[in-house]
Biopython code that builds the backbone (N, CA, C, O; Angstrom):
import numpy as np
from Bio.PDB.StructureBuilder import StructureBuilder

atoms = [
    (1, "MET", "N", (-31.955, -47.952, -104.427)),
    (1, "MET", "CA", (-32.582, -49.040, -105.159)),
    (1, "MET", "C", (-34.074, -48.764, -105.233)),
    (1, "MET", "O", (-34.734, -48.600, -104.207)),
    (2, "GLN", "N", (-34.587, -48.715, -106.415)),
    (2, "GLN", "CA", (-36.011, -48.492, -106.580)),
    (2, "GLN", "C", (-36.777, -49.791, -106.384)),
    (2, "GLN", "O", (-36.251, -50.887, -106.575)),
    (3, "MET", "N", (-38.036, -49.631, -105.997)),
    (3, "MET", "CA", (-38.908, -50.778, -105.794)),
    (3, "MET", "C", (-39.005, -51.577, -107.087)),
    (3, "MET", "O", (-39.193, -51.008, -108.162)),
    (4, "ASP", "N", (-38.878, -52.879, -106.981)),
    (4, "ASP", "CA", (-39.026, -53.772, -108.124)),
    (4, "ASP", "C", (-40.482, -54.228, -108.172)),
    (4, "ASP", "O", (-40.988, -54.809, -107.212)),
    (5, "GLN", "N", (-41.145, -53.966, -109.279)),
    (5, "GLN", "CA", (-42.565, -54.301, -109.431)),
    (5, "GLN", "C", (-42.840, -55.793, -109.271)),
    (5, "GLN", "O", (-43.977, -56.181, -109.004)),
    (6, "GLN", "N", (-41.833, -56.627, -109.427)),
    (6, "GLN", "CA", (-42.015, -58.073, -109.273)),
    (6, "GLN", "C", (-42.435, -58.455, -107.857)),
    (6, "GLN", "O", (-42.939, -59.555, -107.631)),
    (7, "ILE", "N", (-42.230, -57.552, -106.913)),
    (7, "ILE", "CA", (-42.612, -57.834, -105.528)),
    (7, "ILE", "C", (-44.097, -58.138, -105.430)),
    (7, "ILE", "O", (-44.513, -58.898, -104.555)),
    (8, "PHE", "N", (-44.905, -57.560, -106.311)),
    (8, "PHE", "CA", (-46.350, -57.744, -106.266)),
    (8, "PHE", "C", (-46.798, -59.094, -106.812)),
    (8, "PHE", "O", (-47.972, -59.444, -106.690)),
    (9, "THR", "N", (-45.896, -59.851, -107.404)),
    (9, "THR", "CA", (-46.233, -61.180, -107.932)),
    (9, "THR", "C", (-45.813, -62.292, -106.983)),
    (9, "THR", "O", (-45.907, -63.466, -107.342)),
    (10, "ARG", "N", (-45.362, -61.961, -105.805)),
    (10, "ARG", "CA", (-44.786, -62.934, -104.873)),
    (10, "ARG", "C", (-45.751, -63.488, -103.829)),
    (10, "ARG", "O", (-45.347, -64.299, -102.997)),
    (11, "ALA", "N", (-46.992, -63.079, -103.853)),
    (11, "ALA", "CA", (-48.003, -63.562, -102.888)),
    (11, "ALA", "C", (-47.531, -63.400, -101.441)),
    (11, "ALA", "O", (-47.636, -64.319, -100.629)),
    (12, "LEU", "N", (-47.017, -62.226, -101.145)),
    (12, "LEU", "CA", (-46.545, -61.925, -99.797)),
    (12, "LEU", "C", (-47.691, -61.372, -98.959)),
    (12, "LEU", "O", (-48.661, -60.834, -99.493)),
    (13, "THR", "N", (-47.571, -61.510, -97.646)),
    (13, "THR", "CA", (-48.572, -60.926, -96.750)),
    (13, "THR", "C", (-48.498, -59.401, -96.837)),
    (13, "THR", "O", (-47.514, -58.837, -97.315)),
    (14, "THR", "N", (-49.539, -58.763, -96.374)),
    (14, "THR", "CA", (-49.575, -57.298, -96.367)),
    (14, "THR", "C", (-48.413, -56.738, -95.559)),
    (14, "THR", "O", (-47.780, -55.767, -95.972)),
    (15, "GLU", "N", (-48.128, -57.345, -94.409)),
    (15, "GLU", "CA", (-47.040, -56.857, -93.564)),
    (15, "GLU", "C", (-45.686, -56.992, -94.259)),
    (15, "GLU", "O", (-44.852, -56.090, -94.184)),
    (16, "THR", "N", (-45.473, -58.113, -94.932)),
    (16, "THR", "CA", (-44.197, -58.337, -95.621)),
    (16, "THR", "C", (-44.041, -57.374, -96.782)),
    (16, "THR", "O", (-42.967, -56.807, -96.982)),
    (17, "LEU", "N", (-45.096, -57.187, -97.542)),
    (17, "LEU", "CA", (-45.064, -56.226, -98.642)),
    (17, "LEU", "C", (-44.828, -54.813, -98.112)),
    (17, "LEU", "O", (-44.049, -54.057, -98.693)),
    (18, "SER", "N", (-45.485, -54.456, -97.026)),
    (18, "SER", "CA", (-45.296, -53.138, -96.409)),
    (18, "SER", "C", (-43.852, -52.947, -95.957)),
    (18, "SER", "O", (-43.285, -51.865, -96.110)),
    (19, "CYS", "N", (-43.272, -53.984, -95.409)),
    (19, "CYS", "CA", (-41.881, -53.913, -94.965)),
    (19, "CYS", "C", (-40.962, -53.659, -96.158)),
    (19, "CYS", "O", (-40.065, -52.819, -96.085)),
    (20, "TYR", "N", (-41.182, -54.380, -97.250)),
    (20, "TYR", "CA", (-40.368, -54.179, -98.452)),
    (20, "TYR", "C", (-40.505, -52.743, -98.952)),
    (20, "TYR", "O", (-39.511, -52.102, -99.290)),
    (21, "LEU", "N", (-41.732, -52.243, -98.997)),
    (21, "LEU", "CA", (-41.954, -50.875, -99.464)),
    (21, "LEU", "C", (-41.274, -49.862, -98.546)),
    (21, "LEU", "O", (-40.709, -48.877, -99.022)),
    (22, "LEU", "N", (-41.323, -50.094, -97.251)),
    (22, "LEU", "CA", (-40.628, -49.234, -96.299)),
    (22, "LEU", "C", (-39.126, -49.242, -96.569)),
    (22, "LEU", "O", (-38.488, -48.190, -96.602)),
    (23, "LEU", "N", (-38.571, -50.427, -96.761)),
    (23, "LEU", "CA", (-37.130, -50.555, -96.995)),
    (23, "LEU", "C", (-36.707, -49.867, -98.285)),
    (23, "LEU", "O", (-35.703, -49.155, -98.302)),
    (24, "THR", "N", (-37.451, -50.065, -99.356)),
    (24, "THR", "CA", (-37.072, -49.422, -100.623)),
    (24, "THR", "C", (-37.222, -47.908, -100.529)),
    (24, "THR", "O", (-36.416, -47.165, -101.090)),
    (25, "GLY", "N", (-38.255, -47.449, -99.818)),
    (25, "GLY", "CA", (-38.415, -46.012, -99.626)),
    (25, "GLY", "C", (-37.256, -45.416, -98.850)),
    (25, "GLY", "O", (-36.752, -44.345, -99.188)),
    (26, "MET", "N", (-36.838, -46.117, -97.808)),
    (26, "MET", "CA", (-35.700, -45.656, -97.023)),
    (26, "MET", "C", (-34.433, -45.609, -97.867)),
    (26, "MET", "O", (-33.672, -44.642, -97.816)),
    (27, "ALA", "N", (-34.220, -46.663, -98.641)),
    (27, "ALA", "CA", (-33.023, -46.730, -99.486)),
    (27, "ALA", "C", (-33.034, -45.610, -100.521)),
    (27, "ALA", "O", (-32.010, -44.969, -100.758)),
    (28, "ASP", "N", (-34.192, -45.377, -101.138)),
    (28, "ASP", "CA", (-34.285, -44.317, -102.146)),
    (28, "ASP", "C", (-34.043, -42.938, -101.539)),
    (28, "ASP", "O", (-33.549, -42.037, -102.216)),
    (29, "ALA", "N", (-34.391, -42.773, -100.262)),
    (29, "ALA", "CA", (-34.176, -41.495, -99.576)),
    (29, "ALA", "C", (-32.757, -41.378, -99.015)),
    (29, "ALA", "O", (-32.392, -40.344, -98.456)),
    (30, "GLY", "N", (-31.964, -42.430, -99.163)),
    (30, "GLY", "CA", (-30.586, -42.390, -98.694)),
    (30, "GLY", "C", (-30.411, -42.712, -97.222)),
    (30, "GLY", "O", (-29.352, -42.448, -96.652)),
    (31, "HIS", "N", (-31.441, -43.282, -96.596)),
    (31, "HIS", "CA", (-31.335, -43.644, -95.179)),
    (31, "HIS", "C", (-30.686, -45.020, -95.028)),
    (31, "HIS", "O", (-30.931, -45.910, -95.843)),
    (32, "PRO", "N", (-29.869, -45.200, -94.004)),
    (32, "PRO", "CA", (-29.270, -46.514, -93.773)),
    (32, "PRO", "C", (-30.353, -47.517, -93.355)),
    (32, "PRO", "O", (-31.280, -47.167, -92.624)),
    (33, "LEU", "N", (-30.232, -48.733, -93.810)),
    (33, "LEU", "CA", (-31.225, -49.766, -93.529)),
    (33, "LEU", "C", (-30.846, -50.558, -92.280)),
    (33, "LEU", "O", (-30.761, -51.786, -92.303)),
    (34, "THR", "N", (-30.623, -49.834, -91.204)),
    (34, "THR", "CA", (-30.326, -50.506, -89.944)),
    (34, "THR", "C", (-31.627, -50.935, -89.288)),
    (34, "THR", "O", (-32.673, -50.321, -89.499)),
    (35, "ARG", "N", (-31.555, -51.979, -88.501)),
    (35, "ARG", "CA", (-32.739, -52.488, -87.806)),
    (35, "ARG", "C", (-33.371, -51.402, -86.931)),
    (35, "ARG", "O", (-34.594, -51.285, -86.866)),
    (36, "GLU", "N", (-32.541, -50.619, -86.269)),
    (36, "GLU", "CA", (-33.048, -49.562, -85.395)),
    (36, "GLU", "C", (-33.846, -48.528, -86.180)),
    (36, "GLU", "O", (-34.911, -48.086, -85.747)),
    (37, "ARG", "N", (-33.322, -48.155, -87.325)),
    (37, "ARG", "CA", (-34.005, -47.158, -88.174)),
    (37, "ARG", "C", (-35.314, -47.731, -88.706)),
    (37, "ARG", "O", (-36.334, -47.042, -88.720)),
    (38, "VAL", "N", (-35.289, -48.977, -89.141)),
    (38, "VAL", "CA", (-36.506, -49.624, -89.652)),
    (38, "VAL", "C", (-37.544, -49.710, -88.535)),
    (38, "VAL", "O", (-38.715, -49.394, -88.748)),
    (39, "GLU", "N", (-37.121, -50.136, -87.350)),
    (39, "GLU", "CA", (-38.045, -50.248, -86.208)),
    (39, "GLU", "C", (-38.680, -48.914, -85.859)),
    (39, "GLU", "O", (-39.850, -48.863, -85.479)),
    (40, "SER", "N", (-37.919, -47.832, -85.985)),
    (40, "SER", "CA", (-38.449, -46.515, -85.620)),
    (40, "SER", "C", (-39.515, -46.031, -86.599)),
    (40, "SER", "O", (-40.347, -45.196, -86.245)),
    (41, "LEU", "N", (-39.495, -46.544, -87.819)),
    (41, "LEU", "CA", (-40.458, -46.122, -88.837)),
    (41, "LEU", "C", (-41.608, -47.111, -89.027)),
    (41, "LEU", "O", (-42.607, -46.788, -89.669)),
    (42, "TRP", "N", (-41.471, -48.298, -88.477)),
    (42, "TRP", "CA", (-42.464, -49.357, -88.655)),
    (42, "TRP", "C", (-43.725, -49.029, -87.858)),
    (42, "TRP", "O", (-43.643, -48.693, -86.677)),
    (43, "ASN", "N", (-44.886, -49.126, -88.496)),
    (43, "ASN", "CA", (-46.151, -48.806, -87.832)),
    (43, "ASN", "C", (-46.805, -50.005, -87.176)),
    (43, "ASN", "O", (-47.698, -49.839, -86.345)),
    (44, "GLY", "N", (-46.385, -51.204, -87.529)),
    (44, "GLY", "CA", (-46.985, -52.410, -86.966)),
    (44, "GLY", "C", (-46.293, -52.845, -85.694)),
    (44, "GLY", "O", (-45.449, -52.137, -85.145)),
    (45, "GLY", "N", (-46.667, -54.015, -85.242)),
    (45, "GLY", "CA", (-46.069, -54.568, -84.041)),
    (45, "GLY", "C", (-44.687, -55.138, -84.299)),
    (45, "GLY", "O", (-44.348, -55.455, -85.439)),
    (46, "PRO", "N", (-43.880, -55.270, -83.242)),
    (46, "PRO", "CA", (-42.525, -55.795, -83.388)),
    (46, "PRO", "C", (-42.481, -57.208, -83.967)),
    (46, "PRO", "O", (-41.598, -57.524, -84.765)),
    (47, "SER", "N", (-43.424, -58.055, -83.571)),
    (47, "SER", "CA", (-43.410, -59.429, -84.091)),
    (47, "SER", "C", (-43.760, -59.452, -85.582)),
    (47, "SER", "O", (-43.255, -60.294, -86.325)),
    (48, "ASP", "N", (-44.625, -58.528, -86.021)),
    (48, "ASP", "CA", (-44.938, -58.439, -87.453)),
    (48, "ASP", "C", (-43.709, -58.028, -88.254)),
    (48, "ASP", "O", (-43.475, -58.541, -89.348)),
    (49, "LEU", "N", (-42.932, -57.109, -87.712)),
    (49, "LEU", "CA", (-41.715, -56.673, -88.391)),
    (49, "LEU", "C", (-40.724, -57.825, -88.480)),
    (49, "LEU", "O", (-40.145, -58.065, -89.539)),
    (50, "GLU", "N", (-40.525, -58.542, -87.372)),
    (50, "GLU", "CA", (-39.589, -59.667, -87.375)),
    (50, "GLU", "C", (-40.005, -60.730, -88.394)),
    (50, "GLU", "O", (-39.172, -61.258, -89.130)),
    (51, "THR", "N", (-41.295, -61.034, -88.427)),
    (51, "THR", "CA", (-41.802, -62.021, -89.386)),
    (51, "THR", "C", (-41.578, -61.544, -90.816)),
    (51, "THR", "O", (-41.152, -62.317, -91.673)),
    (52, "ALA", "N", (-41.865, -60.276, -91.071)),
    (52, "ALA", "CA", (-41.685, -59.725, -92.415)),
    (52, "ALA", "C", (-40.222, -59.762, -92.836)),
    (52, "ALA", "O", (-39.910, -60.156, -93.960)),
    (53, "LEU", "N", (-39.323, -59.355, -91.946)),
    (53, "LEU", "CA", (-37.894, -59.375, -92.274)),
    (53, "LEU", "C", (-37.399, -60.793, -92.520)),
    (53, "LEU", "O", (-36.626, -61.030, -93.447)),
    (54, "GLU", "N", (-37.838, -61.730, -91.700)),
    (54, "GLU", "CA", (-37.419, -63.128, -91.887)),
    (54, "GLU", "C", (-37.940, -63.685, -93.211)),
    (54, "GLU", "O", (-37.229, -64.407, -93.910)),
    (55, "THR", "N", (-39.182, -63.348, -93.549)),
    (55, "THR", "CA", (-39.748, -63.806, -94.823)),
    (55, "THR", "C", (-38.962, -63.233, -95.990)),
    (55, "THR", "O", (-38.603, -63.960, -96.917)),
    (56, "LEU", "N", (-38.692, -61.934, -95.951)),
    (56, "LEU", "CA", (-37.916, -61.298, -97.023)),
    (56, "LEU", "C", (-36.521, -61.903, -97.126)),
    (56, "LEU", "O", (-35.998, -62.081, -98.227)),
    (57, "ASN", "N", (-35.925, -62.214, -95.999)),
    (57, "ASN", "CA", (-34.601, -62.825, -95.982)),
    (57, "ASN", "C", (-34.649, -64.236, -96.561)),
    (57, "ASN", "O", (-33.814, -64.600, -97.389)),
    (58, "THR", "N", (-35.621, -65.024, -96.128)),
    (58, "THR", "CA", (-35.757, -66.402, -96.608)),
    (58, "THR", "C", (-35.974, -66.455, -98.112)),
    (58, "THR", "O", (-35.481, -67.362, -98.782)),
    (59, "LYS", "N", (-36.704, -65.493, -98.639)),
    (59, "LYS", "CA", (-37.009, -65.461, -100.073)),
    (59, "LYS", "C", (-35.913, -64.778, -100.890)),
    (59, "LYS", "O", (-36.055, -64.619, -102.102)),
    (60, "GLY", "N", (-34.820, -64.373, -100.237)),
    (60, "GLY", "CA", (-33.693, -63.781, -100.948)),
    (60, "GLY", "C", (-33.938, -62.364, -101.428)),
    (60, "GLY", "O", (-33.235, -61.875, -102.313)),
    (61, "ILE", "N", (-34.932, -61.697, -100.848)),
    (61, "ILE", "CA", (-35.263, -60.331, -101.245)),
    (61, "ILE", "C", (-34.386, -59.332, -100.499)),
    (61, "ILE", "O", (-34.054, -58.266, -101.018)),
    (62, "ILE", "N", (-34.019, -59.695, -99.279)),
    (62, "ILE", "CA", (-33.068, -58.904, -98.494)),
    (62, "ILE", "C", (-32.025, -59.847, -97.927)),
    (62, "ILE", "O", (-32.206, -61.065, -97.907)),
    (63, "ALA", "N", (-30.940, -59.266, -97.470)),
    (63, "ALA", "CA", (-29.922, -60.017, -96.727)),
    (63, "ALA", "C", (-29.808, -59.375, -95.355)),
    (63, "ALA", "O", (-29.412, -58.216, -95.229)),
    (64, "LEU", "N", (-30.159, -60.138, -94.333)),
    (64, "LEU", "CA", (-30.034, -59.638, -92.964)),
    (64, "LEU", "C", (-28.578, -59.703, -92.544)),
    (64, "LEU", "O", (-27.882, -60.661, -92.878)),
    (65, "PRO", "N", (-28.106, -58.701, -91.819)),
    (65, "PRO", "CA", (-26.698, -58.681, -91.411)),
    (65, "PRO", "C", (-26.423, -59.704, -90.310)),
    (65, "PRO", "O", (-27.290, -60.004, -89.489)),
    (66, "GLU", "N", (-25.229, -60.218, -90.312)),
    (66, "GLU", "CA", (-24.802, -61.132, -89.254)),
    (66, "GLU", "C", (-24.238, -60.358, -88.065)),
    (66, "GLU", "O", (-24.219, -60.864, -86.942)),
    (67, "ILE", "N", (-23.782, -59.141, -88.312)),
    (67, "ILE", "CA", (-23.192, -58.309, -87.266)),
    (67, "ILE", "C", (-24.218, -57.253, -86.861)),
    (67, "ILE", "O", (-24.672, -56.480, -87.704)),
    (68, "PRO", "N", (-24.587, -57.214, -85.574)),
    (68, "PRO", "CA", (-25.560, -56.213, -85.110)),
    (68, "PRO", "C", (-25.122, -54.792, -85.461)),
    (68, "PRO", "O", (-23.941, -54.454, -85.374)),
    (69, "GLY", "N", (-26.085, -53.970, -85.855)),
    (69, "GLY", "CA", (-25.797, -52.589, -86.202)),
    (69, "GLY", "C", (-25.413, -52.377, -87.649)),
    (69, "GLY", "O", (-25.356, -51.242, -88.123)),
    (70, "THR", "N", (-25.149, -53.468, -88.354)),
    (70, "THR", "CA", (-24.807, -53.387, -89.764)),
    (70, "THR", "C", (-26.096, -53.288, -90.576)),
    (70, "THR", "O", (-27.057, -53.998, -90.280)),
    (71, "PRO", "N", (-26.141, -52.429, -91.589)),
    (71, "PRO", "CA", (-27.362, -52.310, -92.393)),
    (71, "PRO", "C", (-27.676, -53.603, -93.146)),
    (71, "PRO", "O", (-26.779, -54.333, -93.567)),
    (72, "LEU", "N", (-28.964, -53.862, -93.300)),
    (72, "LEU", "CA", (-29.371, -54.973, -94.152)),
    (72, "LEU", "C", (-29.256, -54.521, -95.595)),
    (72, "LEU", "O", (-29.090, -53.332, -95.868)),
    (73, "ARG", "N", (-29.343, -55.463, -96.514)),
    (73, "ARG", "CA", (-29.196, -55.135, -97.935)),
    (73, "ARG", "C", (-30.422, -55.600, -98.703)),
    (73, "ARG", "O", (-30.925, -56.702, -98.485)),
    (74, "LEU", "N", (-30.893, -54.753, -99.598)),
    (74, "LEU", "CA", (-31.915, -55.146, -100.556)),
    (74, "LEU", "C", (-31.206, -55.843, -101.711)),
    (74, "LEU", "O", (-30.196, -55.347, -102.210)),
    (75, "LEU", "N", (-31.720, -56.969, -102.131)),
    (75, "LEU", "CA", (-31.086, -57.742, -103.193)),
    (75, "LEU", "C", (-31.859, -57.589, -104.499)),
    (75, "LEU", "O", (-33.071, -57.374, -104.481)),
    (76, "PRO", "N", (-31.165, -57.700, -105.633)),
    (76, "PRO", "CA", (-31.845, -57.585, -106.922)),
    (76, "PRO", "C", (-32.798, -58.763, -107.146)),
    (76, "PRO", "O", (-32.586, -59.854, -106.616)),
    (77, "SER", "N", (-33.835, -58.530, -107.928)),
    (77, "SER", "CA", (-34.859, -59.570, -108.129)),
    (77, "SER", "C", (-34.296, -60.834, -108.774)),
    (77, "SER", "O", (-34.908, -61.897, -108.667)),
    (78, "GLU", "N", (-33.173, -60.746, -109.422)),
    (78, "GLU", "CA", (-32.555, -61.951, -110.000)),
    (78, "GLU", "C", (-32.147, -62.945, -108.916)),
    (78, "GLU", "O", (-31.944, -64.125, -109.202)),
    (79, "MET", "N", (-32.026, -62.478, -107.684)),
    (79, "MET", "CA", (-31.612, -63.346, -106.575)),
    (79, "MET", "C", (-32.799, -63.850, -105.760)),
    (79, "MET", "O", (-32.622, -64.686, -104.874)),
    (80, "TRP", "N", (-33.990, -63.365, -106.038)),
    (80, "TRP", "CA", (-35.177, -63.743, -105.268)),
    (80, "TRP", "C", (-35.525, -65.195, -105.502)),
    (80, "TRP", "O", (-35.334, -65.729, -106.595)),
    (81, "ARG", "N", (-36.049, -65.838, -104.439)),
    (81, "ARG", "CA", (-36.484, -67.233, -104.502)),
    (81, "ARG", "C", (-37.975, -67.295, -104.182)),
    (81, "ARG", "O", (-38.514, -66.417, -103.509)),
    (82, "ASP", "N", (-38.622, -68.330, -104.668)),
    (82, "ASP", "CA", (-40.055, -68.513, -104.377)),
    (82, "ASP", "C", (-40.281, -69.090, -103.019)),
    (82, "ASP", "O", (-41.426, -69.305, -102.622)),
]
sb = StructureBuilder()
sb.init_structure("model")
sb.init_model(0)
sb.init_chain("A")
sb.init_seg("    ")
for serial, (resi, resn, name, xyz) in enumerate(atoms, 1):
    if name == "N":
        sb.init_residue(resn, " ", resi, " ")
    sb.init_atom(name, np.array(xyz, "f"), 0.0, 1.0, " ", f" {name:<3s}", serial, name[0])
structure = sb.get_structure()
């Protein structure tokens, strides 16, 4: 899934935007979007990552898995909420 340019119109924090860019980059490279993999590549603090993931989830940009170890999903912009 390529980065959707609409992400820049969402007034997201730098950390949240960075998280989205990390996730789309991983997806484009064919890497699984598991929490462990994301954590290993994240340059910020753990609480910043958690906040960013929760924000993306709340806004419908990603879907966090209910089962640990399951990859999260990037959602199409048609599903995004303000």
